[in-house]
C-alpha positions in Angstrom: 10.4 3.8 -4.0 9.5 6.9 -6.0 10.6 10.5 -5.6 7.2 11.2 -4.0 8.1 8.7 -1.3 11.8 8.7 -0.9 13.5 6.3 1.5 14.2 7.1 5.1 17.9 7.8 4.3 17.0 10.6 1.8 18.0 14.0 3.1 17.0 16.3 0.2 18.8 17.7 -2.8 19.5 14.3 -4.1 21.7 13.3 -1.1 21.6 10.2 1.2 22.5 9.9 4.9 22.9 6.1 5.0 25.8 5.0 7.2 25.7 8.4 9.0 27.6 9.8 6.0 26.5 13.5 5.6 29.1 14.3 2.9 28.2 15.7 -0.5 29.6 12.5 -2.0 26.9 10.3 -0.5 24.4 10.6 -3.4 20.9 9.1 -3.2 20.0 6.5 -5.9 16.4 7.9 -6.0 15.2 4.4 -7.0 14.7 1.3 -5.0 17.1 1.8 -2.1 19.4 -1.2 -1.6 19.5 -0.4 2.1 15.8 -0.1 2.9 13.0 -2.6 2.5 9.6 -0.9 1.9 7.2 -1.2 4.8 3.6 -2.3 4.2 2.6 1.3 4.6 5.0 2.3 1.9 3.6 -0.3 -0.5 0.0 0.9 0.2 0.9 4.6 -0.3 2.3 3.9 -3.8 -0.7 1.8 -5.0 -3.1 3.2 -7.6 -6.8 3.5 -6.7 -7.5 0.4 -8.8 -4.7 -1.7 -7.0 -5.9 -0.5 -3.6 -9.6 -1.3 -4.4 -8.6 -4.9 -5.5 -6.5 -5.4 -2.4 -9.2 -4.3 0.0 -11.8 -6.3 -2.0 -9.6 -9.4 -1.7 -9.3 -9.0 2.0 -13.1 -8.6 2.4 -13.6 -11.9 0.5 -11.1 -13.7 2.7 -12.7 -12.4 5.9 -16.1 -13.5 4.6 -14.8 -17.0 3.9 -13.4 -17.2 7.4 -16.6 -16.1 9.0 -18.6 -18.7 7.1 -16.3 -21.4 8.2 -16.3 -20.2 11.8 -20.1 -20.3 11.8 -20.0 -23.9 10.8 -20.9 -23.7 7.1 -17.7 -25.0 5.5 -19.6 -26.5 2.6 -21.3 -23.1 1.8 -20.0 -21.6 -1.4 -19.8 -17.8 -1.4 -20.3 -16.0 -4.7 -18.5 -12.7 -5.3 -18.4 -10.3 -8.2 -15.1 -10.3 -10.0 -14.3 -6.7 -9.3 -14.9 -4.0 -6.8 -16.6 -1.1 -8.7 -18.3 0.5 -5.6 -15.1 0.4 -3.6 -13.2 2.0 -6.4 -15.8 4.7 -6.8 -15.6 5.4 -3.0 -11.7 5.7 -3.2 -12.0 8.3 -5.9 -14.4 10.5 -4.0 -13.1 13.6 -2.1 -12.3 12.9 1.5 -15.0 14.1 4.0 -13.9 16.9 6.3 -13.5 16.0 9.9 -15.2 18.0 12.7 
């Protein structure tokens, strides 16, 4: 994990609270925490726009393949572009304001 997304045991000022140790000697490694496995959300939050676009695009292709099979067209070959330029463009746009 990076400093932007410290692990759940990080308590600030470079200290760690793993094992309920609140002493000043319990220093955080500020790297991959040996006591914490990143969640799927953690992995998504540290992805670049390009990585996220490729991941979402891959999921879209997999869903489309499953739909074609469920509709009874298992021999149908789906053609996809090799990249996801529109998705990447959308990810880089400013977020729309709610309300």
